[in-house]
C-alpha positions in Angstrom: -48.7 53.4 -158.5 -52.3 53.8 -158.1 -54.3 55.2 -160.5 -58.1 55.6 -160.2 -60.3 55.8 -163.0 -63.6 58.1 -162.5 -66.9 57.1 -162.1 -67.3 57.0 -165.7 -65.5 53.7 -165.7 -62.8 53.4 -168.7 -58.6 54.2 -168.3 -58.1 57.6 -167.0 -54.1 57.8 -167.1 -52.3 60.3 -164.7 -49.2 62.1 -165.8 -47.0 59.3 -164.6 -43.8 61.3 -163.7 -45.8 64.0 -161.7 -46.6 61.4 -159.2 -45.0 59.2 -156.9 -45.3 55.4 -156.4 -47.7 55.0 -153.7 -49.2 58.3 -153.4 -52.7 58.8 -154.4 -54.4 60.3 -157.3 -55.0 64.0 -156.2 -58.8 65.0 -155.6 -58.6 67.6 -158.4 -58.0 64.8 -160.8 -61.3 63.0 -160.1 -64.7 64.3 -162.1 -67.3 65.9 -159.7 -70.0 64.1 -159.0 -72.6 63.6 -161.5 -75.8 65.4 -160.5 -79.0 63.1 -160.8 -80.9 63.5 -164.1 -85.0 64.2 -164.3 -87.2 62.3 -165.1 -89.5 62.6 -167.9 -91.1 65.5 -168.2 -95.1 65.2 -168.5 -96.2 64.3 -172.2 -92.5 63.2 -173.1 -92.4 60.4 -175.2 -90.9 56.8 -174.5 -88.6 54.8 -176.5 -90.3 51.5 -177.1 -87.2 48.8 -176.4 -86.3 46.5 -179.8 -87.7 43.4 -180.4 -86.1 40.9 -178.5 -83.4 39.0 -179.9 -84.6 35.9 -181.7 -83.5 32.3 -181.7 -79.8 32.1 -183.1 -80.0 31.6 -186.7 -76.2 31.7 -187.1 -74.0 29.0 -188.1 -70.6 29.0 -185.9 -67.9 28.9 -186.7 -67.0 32.6 -187.7 -64.5 33.9 -190.1 -63.9 37.1 -192.1 -64.0 38.7 -195.6 -62.3 41.5 -196.5 -64.3 43.6 -193.9 -67.1 41.6 -192.9 -67.5 39.1 -190.5 -69.5 35.6 -191.4 -71.0 32.5 -190.3 -70.2 29.3 -191.8 -72.8 29.4 -194.3 -70.9 32.7 -195.5 -73.8 34.7 -194.1 -72.7 38.2 -192.5 -72.9 38.3 -188.8 -72.6 41.5 -187.1 -71.4 41.5 -183.6 -73.7 43.5 -181.8 -72.1 43.1 -178.7 -71.8 44.0 -175.2 -69.5 43.5 -172.4 -70.0 41.5 -169.1 -67.6 43.0 -166.8 -66.4 41.6 -163.4 -64.2 38.4 -163.6 -61.2 40.3 -164.5 -61.6 42.7 -161.5 -63.5 45.3 -159.6 -61.0 46.2 -156.7 -59.1 49.3 -157.7 -56.3 48.2 -156.0 -55.9 50.0 -152.6 -57.7 48.6 -149.5 -59.6 45.4 -148.6 -60.6 43.9 -151.2 -63.9 42.6 -149.0 -65.1 46.4 -148.8 -67.2 47.5 -152.1 -66.4 50.7 -151.5 -62.8 49.7 -152.5 -64.3 48.8 -155.7 -64.8 50.6 -159.0 -68.4 52.8 -158.7 -68.9 50.7 -155.2 -69.5 48.1 -157.4 -67.6 44.7 -155.9 -68.4 41.7 -158.6 -66.5 38.7 -156.3 -63.9 38.3 -159.2 -67.2 37.0 -161.3 -68.9 38.4 -164.0 -71.2 41.5 -162.2 -74.7 41.4 -160.9 -74.6 37.6 -160.0 -75.2 37.9 -156.0 -78.4 39.9 -157.4 -80.0 38.4 -160.1 -80.7 34.7 -161.4 -78.1 34.5 -164.4 -81.2 33.6 -167.0 -82.6 36.7 -165.8 -79.1 38.6 -166.7 -79.0 37.2 -170.3 -82.7 37.5 -171.0 -82.3 41.4 -170.4 -79.3 41.3 -172.8 -81.3 39.5 -175.6 -84.5 41.6 -174.9 -82.0 44.7 -175.5 -80.9 43.3 -179.3 -77.5 42.2 -178.4 -76.2 39.0 -180.0 -72.8 38.5 -178.4 -70.9 39.0 -175.2 -67.5 40.3 -174.9 -66.7 38.6 -171.6 -63.1 39.7 -169.7 -61.4 37.6 -167.7 -57.6 37.9 -166.1 -54.7 35.8 -165.7 -54.8 35.6 -162.3 -58.8 34.4 -162.4 -57.2 31.3 -164.6 -55.2 30.1 -161.7 -57.1 31.7 -158.7 -58.2 28.1 -157.0 -60.8 30.3 -153.8 -63.9 29.9 -154.1 -66.3 32.6 -154.5 -68.2 33.8 -151.5 -71.1 32.7 -151.2 -72.4 36.4 -151.2 -71.0 36.6 -154.6 -73.4 34.4 -155.9 -76.2 34.6 -153.5 -78.9 34.8 -156.7 -77.4 32.1 -158.3 -76.7 29.3 -155.4 -76.0 26.6 -157.5 -72.8 28.3 -158.2 -71.9 28.6 -154.7 -68.5 26.9 -153.7 -66.7 27.1 -157.1 -64.1 28.9 -158.2 -63.8 32.0 -160.7 -62.7 30.3 -163.4 -65.7 28.0 -162.9 -68.5 29.9 -162.4 -66.7 32.1 -165.6 -67.7 28.5 -167.1 -70.9 28.7 -166.4 -71.6 32.0 -167.7 -69.9 30.7 -170.9 -72.5 27.4 -170.7 -75.3 29.5 -170.0 -74.6 32.6 -172.6 -73.9 30.2 -176.0 -76.8 27.9 -174.7 -79.3 31.0 -175.5 -77.4 31.1 -178.6 -75.2 34.4 -178.2 -72.0 34.4 -179.2 -69.1 34.7 -176.5 -65.7 36.3 -177.3 -62.9 35.8 -174.7 -61.3 38.8 -173.6 -57.9 38.8 -171.5 -58.8 42.0 -170.1 -56.0 42.3 -167.4 -53.2 40.4 -165.8 -54.2 40.7 -162.1 -57.5 40.7 -160.8 -58.2 44.0 -160.2 -59.7 46.9 -162.2 -58.2 49.1 -165.5 -56.7 50.7 -166.7 -54.2 53.2 -165.7 -50.6 52.5 -164.3 -52.1 49.5 -162.2 -49.7 46.2 -163.5 -51.7 45.4 -166.2 -50.4 47.8 -168.7 -49.2 45.4 -170.9 -49.6 41.3 -171.6 -46.1 40.6 -170.0 -46.1 43.4 -167.0 -47.1 41.1 -164.3 -45.9 37.9 -165.7 -43.9 36.4 -168.4 -44.9 37.1 -172.5 -44.8 32.7 -172.1 -47.1 32.6 -169.1 -49.4 34.8 -171.1 -49.3 32.2 -174.1 -49.9 29.1 -171.9 -53.4 30.8 -170.7 -54.4 31.8 -174.0 -53.5 28.1 -174.9 -55.3 26.6 -171.8 -58.5 29.1 -172.0 -59.1 28.4 -176.0 -58.9 24.7 -175.8 -61.2 24.9 -173.2 -63.8 26.1 -174.9 -63.0 24.4 -178.0 -65.8 22.0 -178.0 -68.3 25.0 -177.5 -68.7 26.3 -181.4 -70.6 29.6 -180.1 -67.3 30.6 -178.4 -66.2 32.7 -181.3 -63.4 34.6 -180.7 -60.1 35.6 -178.6 -59.7 39.1 -177.7 -55.7 38.7 -176.7 -55.0 41.6 -174.6 -56.9 44.9 -172.9 -55.8 48.7 -173.6 -52.3 47.8 -174.2 -50.7 51.2 -173.1 -47.6 52.7 -171.1 -46.5 52.0 -167.9 -44.0 54.5 -165.7 -41.2 53.9 -168.0 -41.8 52.7 -171.3 -44.3 52.4 -173.9 -45.5 49.9 -175.8 -44.8 49.6 -179.7 -45.6 48.1 -183.0 -42.9 46.3 -184.7 -39.5 47.2 -182.9 -39.0 43.6 -182.4 -38.5 44.0 -178.0 -40.6 42.4 -175.6 -42.7 45.7 -176.0 -43.3 44.8 -179.5 -47.4 44.5 -179.5 -47.6 43.5 -182.7 -45.0 40.9 -182.5 -46.6 39.1 -179.1 -49.9 39.5 -180.6 -48.9 37.5 -184.0 -47.2 35.2 -182.5 -50.3 34.1 -179.7 -52.8 34.3 -182.5 -50.7 31.7 -184.7 -50.6 29.5 -181.6 -54.0 29.5 -180.6 -55.1 28.7 -184.3 -52.1 26.1 -184.7 -52.4 24.3 -181.3 -55.7 25.1 -179.5 -58.5 26.2 -181.6 -58.3 26.8 -185.6 -62.0 28.2 -185.2 -61.2 31.2 -183.0 -61.6 34.9 -184.6 -58.1 36.4 -182.9 -58.8 40.0 -182.9 -56.3 42.6 -181.9 -56.5 45.7 -180.1 -54.4 48.9 -181.1 -52.6 50.2 -178.8 -54.1 52.4 -176.7 -51.7 55.3 -175.0 -47.8 56.4 -175.7 -45.7 59.1 -174.2 -46.5 60.9 -171.2 -49.4 63.3 -171.1 -48.0 66.7 -169.7 -48.1 69.1 -172.7 -44.6 69.8 -174.2 -44.1 65.9 -174.0 -44.8 63.5 -177.1 -48.0 61.4 -176.3 -50.7 59.8 -178.1 -53.3 57.5 -178.1 -51.8 55.8 -181.6 -55.5 52.9 -181.8 -55.0 51.1 -185.0 -53.2 53.7 -187.2 -49.9 52.0 -186.6 -52.2 49.0 -189.0 -51.8 51.0 -192.1 -48.0 50.2 -192.9 -47.6 47.1 -190.9 -50.0 44.6 -190.5 -50.8 40.8 -189.0 -50.9 37.9 -191.5 -51.9 34.6 -189.6 -51.4 31.2 -190.5 -55.3 31.5 -191.8 -56.3 33.8 -193.7 -60.0 34.9 -192.7 -59.2 34.9 -189.0 -58.1 38.6 -188.1 -60.4 41.0 -186.2 -59.3 44.5 -185.5 -60.3 46.3 -182.2 -60.4 49.6 -180.6 -62.2 51.8 -178.2 -63.4 55.1 -177.8 -64.8 57.0 -175.3 -66.1 60.9 -175.3 -63.6 61.9 -172.3 -60.2 60.6 -173.9 -58.7 62.1 -177.4 -56.8 60.8 -179.7 -53.6 62.7 -177.8 -55.8 63.1 -174.5 -55.3 60.7 -172.2 -58.9 61.1 -170.4 -57.3 62.7 -167.2 -59.0 65.6 -165.3 -56.4 67.7 -163.5 -52.8 66.1 -162.5 -52.1 64.5 -166.6 -54.6 66.8 -168.4 -53.2 68.4 -171.0 -54.5 70.7 -173.5 -55.3 68.2 -176.5 -59.3 68.0 -177.3 -61.2 65.4 -176.0 -63.4 63.5 -178.6 -66.4 65.8 -177.3 -64.5 69.0 -178.2 -64.2 68.0 -181.7 -66.9 68.9 -184.5 -69.2 66.0 -186.0 -66.6 66.5 -189.2 -63.6 66.5 -187.0 -65.1 63.7 -185.3 -65.6 61.5 -188.2 -62.0 62.5 -189.6 -60.1 61.6 -186.3 -62.4 58.2 -186.4 -61.7 57.1 -189.7 -57.8 58.0 -189.2 -57.7 56.0 -186.1 -59.5 52.9 -186.6 -62.5 53.0 -189.1 -59.8 53.2 -192.5 -59.5 49.3 -191.7 -62.2 48.1 -192.9 -63.1 51.0 -195.5 -60.3 50.1 -197.6 -60.5 47.2 -199.1 -58.2 45.2 -200.9 -55.2 46.2 -198.8 -53.1 44.2 -196.7 -54.9 45.1 -193.7 -58.1 45.5 -194.8 -60.3 43.2 -192.1 -63.4 43.5 -189.8 -63.1 46.5 -187.7 -65.2 45.5 -184.0 -65.5 48.7 -181.8 -65.5 46.3 -178.2 -65.7 49.4 -175.7 -67.4 52.9 -176.1 -69.9 53.9 -173.7 -71.2 57.0 -171.9 -72.8 58.2 -168.7 -77.0 57.3 -168.5 -79.1 58.8 -166.5 -76.8 60.7 -164.9 -74.9 61.9 -167.7 -75.6 66.3 -167.5 -72.6 66.7 -169.5 -74.0 68.0 -172.8 -70.9 67.6 -175.0 -70.6 63.9 -173.6 -74.8 63.4 -174.5 -73.5 64.9 -178.0 -70.6 62.6 -178.7 -72.7 59.5 -177.8 -74.9 61.0 -180.6 -72.9 61.6 -183.0 -70.6 58.5 -182.0 -73.6 55.7 -183.0 -74.3 57.5 -186.4 -70.7 56.8 -187.0 -71.6 53.0 -186.0 -74.7 53.2 -188.1 -72.9 54.9 -191.0 -70.3 52.5 -191.1 -72.2 49.7 -190.3 -69.4 48.8 -187.9 -69.4 45.9 -185.6 -69.5 47.3 -181.9 -69.8 46.3 -178.0 -71.1 48.7 -175.4 -69.0 48.8 -172.0 -71.2 48.0 -169.7 -73.9 45.6 -169.7 -74.4 45.0 -166.2 -74.2 47.4 -163.2 -76.1 48.1 -159.5 -78.3 50.3 -158.6 -80.1 51.8 -155.5 -83.2 54.0 -155.9 -82.2 54.4 -159.3 -78.9 56.1 -158.9 -75.4 54.9 -159.1 -72.7 53.8 -161.7 -75.5 54.8 -164.8 -73.0 53.7 -167.7 -74.6 50.4 -167.7 -77.5 49.2 -169.7 -79.2 47.2 -167.5 -78.8 47.6 -163.4 -80.0 45.7 -160.7 -80.8 46.7 -157.1 -79.7 44.9 -153.7 -83.2 43.9 -154.0 -83.1 41.8 -157.4 -85.6 44.9 -158.8 -84.3 45.5 -162.5 -83.4 49.0 -164.0 -82.9 48.7 -167.6 -82.7 51.8 -171.1 -86.2 51.6 -172.0 -88.0 52.6 -168.3 -88.7 56.0 -169.6 -85.9 57.6 -168.2 -82.8 56.7 -169.8 -82.2 59.2 -172.3 -79.7 56.9 -174.6 -82.8 54.7 -175.3 -82.9 56.1 -178.8 -79.9 56.5 -179.7 -79.1 52.7 -179.1 -82.6 51.6 -180.6 -81.4 53.3 -184.1 -77.9 51.4 -183.2 -79.3 47.8 -182.5 -81.8 48.3 -185.2 -79.5 50.0 -188.2 -80.1 48.6 -191.5 -77.0 47.2 -192.8 -75.8 44.0 -195.0 -77.1 41.1 -194.2 -77.1 37.7 -195.6 -74.2 35.9 -198.1 -70.8 37.8 -198.6 -68.7 36.6 -201.5 -65.2 35.2 -201.1 -62.7 38.1 -201.5 -59.7 38.3 -202.7 -56.7 38.1 -200.0 -54.2 40.7 -199.7 -51.0 39.7 -197.0 -48.0 41.4 -195.9 -44.9 39.5 -194.8 -42.2 41.3 -192.6 -39.3 38.9 -191.5 -38.1 42.4 -189.4 -37.0 40.8 -186.9 -37.4 36.6 -187.3 -39.4 34.4 -189.0 -42.1 35.4 -190.6 -43.9 32.1 -191.8 -47.6 31.9 -192.1 -47.6 28.9 -194.4 -49.5 26.0 -192.3 -47.5 23.6 -194.5 -44.0 24.9 -194.2 -44.3 25.2 -190.0 -45.0 21.8 -190.3 -42.1 20.8 -192.3 -38.0 21.4 -191.4 -36.1 24.1 -191.7 -35.9 25.6 -195.4 -33.0 28.1 -194.7 -31.0 27.0 -191.4 -29.9 30.2 -189.6 -31.9 32.7 -192.3 -34.8 34.7 -191.5 -37.7 33.3 -193.3 -40.9 34.3 -194.9 -43.7 32.6 -196.7 -46.8 33.3 -197.8 -50.3 32.0 -196.0 -51.5 28.4 -197.8 -52.9 29.6 -201.2 -51.2 32.7 -201.6 -47.9 33.6 -203.9 -45.9 36.3 -203.6 -46.9 39.6 -205.6 -44.4 42.1 -203.9 -41.0 42.9 -202.9 -39.8 46.0 -201.2 -36.0 46.7 -202.1 -34.9 47.3 -198.5 -37.0 45.9 -195.3 -37.4 42.5 -196.3 -41.0 43.2 -196.4 -43.5 41.1 -199.0 -46.8 41.0 -200.3 -48.7 38.0 -200.7 -52.2 37.4 -202.3 -54.7 34.7 -204.1 -55.7 37.4 -206.8 -57.4 35.9 -210.0 -56.7 32.3 -209.2 -58.6 32.4 -206.0 -56.9 30.5 -203.5 -54.5 27.8 -204.9 -55.5 24.7 -203.2 -53.6 21.9 -203.9 -50.6 23.6 -203.8 -49.2 21.2 -201.5 -48.1 19.3 -203.9 -44.1 20.3 -203.4 -41.3 22.8 -203.2 -38.3 23.6 -203.4 -35.8 26.3 -202.1 -33.9 27.8 -205.0 -30.0 29.4 -203.9 -28.6 29.9 -207.6 -29.4 30.1 -211.3 -30.1 26.4 -212.0 -33.2 27.3 -213.5 -32.2 30.5 -215.9 -32.1 28.6 -219.4 -29.9 29.5 -222.1 -31.5 32.5 -223.7 -33.4 33.0 -220.6 -31.3 35.9 -218.6 -33.7 38.3 -217.9 -31.6 39.9 -215.4 -28.4 40.7 -216.9 -25.4 41.0 -214.6 -28.0 40.1 -211.9 -27.6 36.9 -209.5 -31.1 35.1 -210.2 -33.2 33.0 -207.8 -35.5 31.6 -210.9 -38.5 28.9 -209.8 -38.9 25.9 -212.1 -41.4 25.6 -214.4 -44.6 24.8 -213.1 -43.4 26.5 -209.3 -44.2 30.0 -207.6 -42.6 32.0 -205.3 -44.5 31.6 -202.0 -41.4 33.3 -199.7 -38.2 34.3 -199.3 -35.8 33.9 -196.5 -32.7 37.0 -196.1 -29.4 37.2 -194.2 -29.6 40.4 -192.9 -30.5 42.3 -195.8 -29.2 40.3 -198.1 -31.2 37.4 -200.2 -30.8 34.3 -199.5 -33.4 31.6 -201.0 -36.6 31.9 -203.0 -39.1 29.4 -202.1 -41.0 27.4 -204.7 -44.1 25.8 -204.8 -46.1 23.8 -207.0 -49.0 24.8 -208.1 -51.9 22.9 -208.8 -52.5 21.5 -212.4 -53.1 24.0 -215.3 -53.0 27.5 -212.9 -49.4 28.5 -214.2 -48.8 27.6 -217.7 -47.2 30.7 -218.7 -43.4 30.4 -219.9 -42.7 33.4 -221.0 -42.1 36.7 -218.6 -40.9 40.4 -218.0 -38.8 41.9 -215.6 -39.9 44.8 -212.9 -37.0 46.5 -211.5 -37.0 48.5 -208.5 -34.3 49.2 -207.5 -34.1 53.0 -208.1 -38.0 54.0 -207.9 -41.1 52.3 -207.5 -42.7 49.6 -209.8 -46.2 48.4 -209.1 -48.5 49.1 -212.5 -50.7 51.8 -213.2 -53.4 50.9 -210.2 -51.5 48.1 -207.7 -53.7 46.8 -204.9 -52.3 45.4 -201.5 -51.6 48.7 -200.1 -48.1 50.1 -199.7 -46.7 46.9 -198.0 -43.1 48.7 -197.5 -44.0 52.1 -197.0 -40.7 54.3 -197.7 -39.0 51.7 -199.3 -38.4 51.2 -203.2 -41.1 48.3 -204.2 -41.8 45.7 -206.9 -44.9 44.1 -207.9 -46.2 41.8 -210.8 -49.8 42.1 -212.1 -52.7 40.6 -210.7 -52.6 38.1 -213.6 -49.1 37.2 -213.0 -46.6 35.8 -210.5 -43.3 36.1 -209.1 -41.0 33.3 -210.9 -37.7 35.1 -209.7 -36.0 37.5 -207.9 -32.5 38.7 -208.9 -30.1 41.0 -207.2 -26.4 42.3 -207.7 -23.6 40.9 -205.9 -21.5 43.7 -206.8 -18.3 45.7 -204.3 -20.9 48.0 -202.2 -24.5 45.7 -202.5 -26.5 45.0 -199.8 -27.9 41.8 -202.0 -31.3 43.7 -201.4 -33.9 42.9 -203.9 -33.8 44.6 -207.1 -36.0 42.7 -209.9 -38.6 40.9 -209.7 -39.4 37.8 -212.7 -43.1 38.3 -213.5 -44.6 35.7 -215.4 -48.2 35.3 -216.6 -50.4 32.6 -215.1 -51.8 31.4 -218.1 
């Protein structure tokens, strides 16, 4: 099925079940041609460009502390980014790929980053720095990784040194030049196939046109390829995961459409098998359901993260991302005509409504501290038509959205950085355009209405300098298989064969459990990372360490750790507890030997103001206090019981 994106350059999703597979998108679904913008009126003020980006003054690699991205010195590094697209493809999917007319907006990238036919790479990169960005999201396709066909001479006409290279080799050169200029690069797996994204096009999921195993292998290949370049800072795992003709992606169901599980798995593999320094960037789900009034449909974005968040083997490497455009909406696909529903688009919302929706869909992840889901949120795509955009609501949306980014001090990436123009007209979404003669058109030429908002955005005051280490809160979710977030335990033999195992990241301890559903909560609160906690572990499956006179859950089976060890994990068989994983603490950390019983078989017992968030939504939960550790888990084996956790034995740390 061919789904056409409009001139605006991002996803439009037609009504899937109203189209036959090979039918072209009806003319009614195409946006009306834009009306050319007028030149600045006489006497109109012209916005001055921001000061050119200073030479790089940050130290890689990057990591996270709570909602902030920081460099190796612990200083805040705000991603002020743009998207340099093209290597993931611009071909619309029909007609000859050799014809420019068959590419999005008539812009044929030649399977490489756009614009290398029109301007020297150094000039393009200097333009990026001139407009104030410090990082580039660089899309690629899986097909590009394996494409052995040399690029055409025409595609690199302004960069003849690239002649005869494959698309991947050109991508290498671009990465090298960007990072040599001090810019950070985020690798972005945009599509499976090298074609324009994002409709029903064979690129809906990471495993639509390829196997999940092939996708993972490509990520390991790309991460290893740039491992020695420390300014390659992130792996943006997949772009705009969405429904295909028949099925939705999901967040946590455990099947082969489970984006949560797939991103969790490949993120851990990248960190453990390829490059432990990369940020792992997970975008929310872009679309589910059938875009027809009366049928369920929505843009979940990052809303599911509130109840099910990632816990990587390395704390401080997870970043969430989301995309927002004026013509889409929380329940609007972005289509016009066929596939258009009566749901409001983002541009139809009042400023107050827009802020409420944006916070609910994405920004809450960074705004709410001390939660299992707290992480930086990178708005890795947003944009709007430039000189030729006359829709007042689209313009107002952009201004309002920029204010949201400024107000929240959010990391961002504009879409796109590079475009074509002829006689100052064309696909006006880009910030920088080159014509066929190599003449550049930029946002500060005096006729781009976006210039003032862009200047406010890249120059906005925000947090700078040192970010103190924060308490880590992590969810364990062995819902469908092992969830072992401990590097140490991953390297050791199976500690409870046949059971589903869950283990806290190294340095954290278990603090909470759900009565049913198998979810757990880990943290390093009060102690900080328990460095040196790798001195040994023990798997406890019986009551051997329950001392005489110390029955803290009479009539219940108790899995209790020996003195000096804390519960750092557990295993389950079905719903039943199978074992407790007890880990040795550094000397002097856990000296307390008295404790209390926290019961949660008939209701929540998490204290007066528990941190960490709802780690087992819809289930009873028990949680020890911040200055305690879990020393044991109790359950009942009575007839009719599922042997699920009923109580925790909480001991003071000291």
